[in-house]
TIZA-909475 format. One record per residue (C-alpha): residue in one letter; x, y, z. Coordinates in Angstrom, 3 decimals, padded with zeros to 6 digits, always signed. Layout:
BEGIN
+------+----------+----------+----------+
| loza |       xx |       yy |       zz |
+------+----------+----------+----------+
|    A |        X |        Y |        Z |
...
+------+----------+----------+----------+
This chain:
BEGIN
+------+----------+----------+----------+
| loza |       xx |       yy |       zz |
+------+----------+----------+----------+
|    M | +024.808 | +026.355 | +039.934 |
|    L | +023.090 | +023.579 | +040.442 |
|    R | +019.612 | +024.758 | +040.652 |
|    V | +020.282 | +026.314 | +036.875 |
|    V | +021.376 | +023.010 | +035.907 |
|    G | +017.684 | +021.786 | +037.442 |
|    I | +015.553 | +024.130 | +035.284 |
|    A | +018.251 | +024.139 | +032.351 |
|    L | +017.013 | +019.958 | +032.222 |
|    L | +013.818 | +020.234 | +033.311 |
|    V | +013.524 | +023.018 | +030.159 |
|    L | +015.390 | +019.988 | +027.383 |
|    L | +012.505 | +017.737 | +028.839 |
|    V | +009.582 | +020.026 | +028.524 |
|    L | +010.813 | +020.404 | +025.000 |
|    A | +011.842 | +017.476 | +024.217 |
|    G | +007.816 | +016.073 | +025.241 |
|    I | +006.362 | +018.714 | +022.751 |
|    A | +008.699 | +017.297 | +019.756 |
|    A | +007.525 | +013.931 | +020.694 |
|    G | +003.658 | +015.443 | +021.191 |
|    L | +004.140 | +016.939 | +017.566 |
|    G | +005.977 | +013.887 | +016.003 |
|    A | +003.444 | +011.572 | +017.046 |
|    Y | -000.129 | +013.934 | +016.311 |
|    G | +002.096 | +014.269 | +012.618 |
|    Y | +002.418 | +010.861 | +012.024 |
|    S | -000.651 | +009.786 | +013.314 |
|    S | -002.922 | +012.543 | +010.822 |
|    L | -001.064 | +010.426 | +007.927 |
|    D | -003.545 | +009.329 | +005.162 |
|    A | -003.306 | +007.331 | +002.198 |
|    T | -006.027 | +006.288 | -000.196 |
|    F | -005.406 | +004.122 | -003.148 |
|    E | -006.939 | +004.493 | -007.153 |
|    M | -006.336 | +002.061 | -009.505 |
|    T | -005.228 | +002.927 | -012.646 |
|    S | -005.535 | -000.662 | -014.851 |
|    L | -006.753 | -004.150 | -014.403 |
|    E | -004.984 | -006.632 | -016.868 |
|    P | -004.575 | -010.437 | -017.510 |
|    K | -001.404 | -011.655 | -017.468 |
|    Y | -000.298 | -014.548 | -020.001 |
|    A | +002.658 | -016.774 | -020.131 |
|    G | +004.618 | -016.560 | -023.074 |
|    N | +003.488 | -014.884 | -025.516 |
|    T | -000.007 | -014.534 | -025.357 |
|    G | -001.437 | -011.363 | -026.604 |
|    S | -005.365 | -011.977 | -025.316 |
|    I | -008.219 | -013.555 | -023.549 |
|    L | -009.511 | -015.260 | -026.809 |
|    S | -005.376 | -016.480 | -027.728 |
|    A | -005.142 | -017.750 | -023.800 |
|    L | -008.298 | -019.480 | -024.021 |
|    W | -007.400 | -021.004 | -027.861 |
|    Q | -004.155 | -022.540 | -026.741 |
|    A | -005.803 | -023.767 | -023.705 |
|    Y | -008.072 | -025.446 | -026.025 |
|    I | -005.683 | -026.459 | -028.632 |
|    S | -003.112 | -027.742 | -025.873 |
|    G | -005.547 | -029.779 | -023.850 |
|    R | -003.820 | -026.935 | -020.680 |
|    P | -006.245 | -025.752 | -018.139 |
|    I | -006.260 | -022.018 | -018.710 |
|    S | -004.891 | -021.909 | -014.813 |
|    E | -001.255 | -022.558 | -016.821 |
|    I | -001.545 | -020.287 | -019.444 |
|    L | -003.354 | -017.502 | -017.439 |
|    E | -000.200 | -016.399 | -014.895 |
|    G | -002.515 | -014.029 | -013.108 |
|    L | -004.279 | -009.860 | -012.820 |
|    T | -002.278 | -006.984 | -012.723 |
|    I | -002.980 | -004.374 | -010.657 |
|    A | -001.338 | -000.661 | -011.375 |
|    G | -002.115 | +001.839 | -009.513 |
|    T | -001.396 | +004.787 | -007.080 |
|    V | -001.011 | +005.772 | -003.802 |
|    H | -001.867 | +009.137 | -002.947 |
|    I | -000.066 | +009.789 | +001.026 |
|    H | -001.016 | +012.941 | +002.477 |
|    N | -000.270 | +014.668 | +005.475 |
|    N | -003.370 | +016.115 | +007.193 |
|    S | -001.656 | +018.193 | +009.728 |
|    F | +000.484 | +021.537 | +010.470 |
|    V | +003.551 | +019.680 | +011.176 |
|    P | +006.276 | +018.286 | +008.304 |
|    V | +006.762 | +014.381 | +008.383 |
|    W | +009.546 | +011.781 | +007.724 |
|    I | +008.266 | +008.506 | +006.019 |
|    P | +010.745 | +005.931 | +005.781 |
|    E | +011.163 | +003.109 | +002.884 |
|    S | +007.289 | +002.450 | +003.245 |
|    D | +005.803 | -001.107 | +002.370 |
|    H | +002.532 | -001.806 | +000.706 |
|    R | +000.247 | -004.725 | +000.422 |
|    V | -002.830 | -005.011 | -001.914 |
|    Y | -006.158 | -006.463 | -000.575 |
|    L | -009.035 | -007.119 | -002.295 |
|    G | -011.908 | -007.301 | -000.035 |
|    D | -010.360 | -009.167 | +003.242 |
|    K | -007.587 | -011.471 | +001.456 |
|    A | -004.328 | -009.905 | +000.995 |
|    V | -002.839 | -010.856 | -002.473 |
|    G | +000.403 | -010.191 | -004.318 |
|    D | +003.379 | -009.356 | -003.341 |
|    T | +004.693 | -006.496 | -000.961 |
|    V | +005.172 | -002.989 | -003.111 |
|    H | +008.135 | -001.350 | -001.691 |
|    T | +008.591 | +002.480 | -002.175 |
|    P | +011.204 | +004.978 | -000.675 |
|    A | +011.705 | +007.004 | +001.918 |
|    M | +010.060 | +010.102 | +001.293 |
|    G | +009.471 | +013.535 | +003.418 |
|    L | +005.793 | +015.223 | +003.278 |
|    S | +005.295 | +019.084 | +004.169 |
|    V | +002.707 | +020.856 | +006.026 |
|    R | -000.527 | +018.946 | +004.209 |
|    E | +001.248 | +017.989 | +001.156 |
|    V | -000.042 | +015.417 | -001.014 |
|    K | +002.764 | +012.577 | -002.629 |
|    T | +001.538 | +009.981 | -004.822 |
|    V | +003.655 | +006.904 | -005.368 |
|    D | +002.884 | +004.284 | -008.391 |
|    I | +002.745 | +000.544 | -007.679 |
|    S | +002.284 | -002.176 | -009.352 |
|    M | +001.171 | -006.329 | -008.621 |
|    T | -000.458 | -008.991 | -009.710 |
|    I | -002.373 | -011.638 | -008.210 |
|    P | -001.518 | -014.360 | -008.765 |
|    A | -003.988 | -016.930 | -010.632 |
|    D | -004.887 | -019.307 | -008.142 |
|    D | -005.964 | -016.661 | -006.272 |
|    L | -008.748 | -015.672 | -008.825 |
|    P | -011.139 | -018.079 | -008.380 |
|    D | -011.359 | -017.003 | -004.895 |
|    I | -011.678 | -013.311 | -005.637 |
|    A | -014.298 | -014.233 | -008.424 |
|    L | -016.740 | -015.864 | -006.017 |
|    E | -016.522 | -013.280 | -003.375 |
|    Y | -017.317 | -010.762 | -006.883 |
|    I | -020.334 | -012.795 | -007.727 |
|    L | -021.421 | -012.810 | -003.959 |
|    S | -021.028 | -009.263 | -003.434 |
|    G | -023.410 | -008.408 | -006.220 |
|    G | -020.553 | -006.684 | -008.630 |
|    K | -018.565 | -005.360 | -005.724 |
|    I | -015.097 | -006.272 | -004.474 |
|    E | -013.649 | -003.933 | -001.769 |
|    V | -009.790 | -002.679 | -002.865 |
|    S | -007.592 | -001.081 | -000.666 |
|    V | -004.333 | -000.751 | +000.073 |
|    E | -002.790 | -001.103 | +003.728 |
|    S | +000.538 | +001.371 | +003.834 |
|    T | +003.236 | +000.376 | +006.544 |
|    F | +006.326 | +002.208 | +007.799 |
|    E | +008.576 | +002.329 | +010.742 |
|    I | +009.336 | +005.327 | +013.169 |
|    A | +011.975 | +005.066 | +015.922 |
|    S | +010.758 | +001.602 | +016.771 |
|    F | +007.147 | +002.247 | +015.917 |
|    T | +005.561 | +001.089 | +013.289 |
|    F | +002.588 | +002.572 | +011.894 |
|    S | -000.093 | +001.353 | +009.444 |
|    R | -003.382 | +003.036 | +007.090 |
|    T | -005.048 | +001.232 | +004.458 |
+------+----------+----------+----------+
């Protein structure tokens, strides 16, 4: 009887190890990419265009930074399950980086399941504050007209934090 219990316990431990290994493999095979769909200025008040904002700044004597609140980036995060194991992703946070600088607020997305080799898309929108724009513009100029946009997606599963950029 004791031998049967010992064998059953051993089998359970082996199965738990296999399940943990498959789960770790599944989550380590996740990949996220970002596709920007729009980049638009955000204005204070009812200013509708950059020319209107410049005109309001000129006639009011206010700096453009008081009229231009920032730039709104809209895009889609594509989350790829590249493994043969279905995965469950709890609520996730996504942070946009321009170059190596985090900009704007963290975007939160709901929980989702991904079956084998499935791709899910999540639409996000966030505003880069006007105060960050001079640094971003300088980096754009210094890099020869290119700036890298990336999204870091973070979620927690069973006290383990996973991040993908």
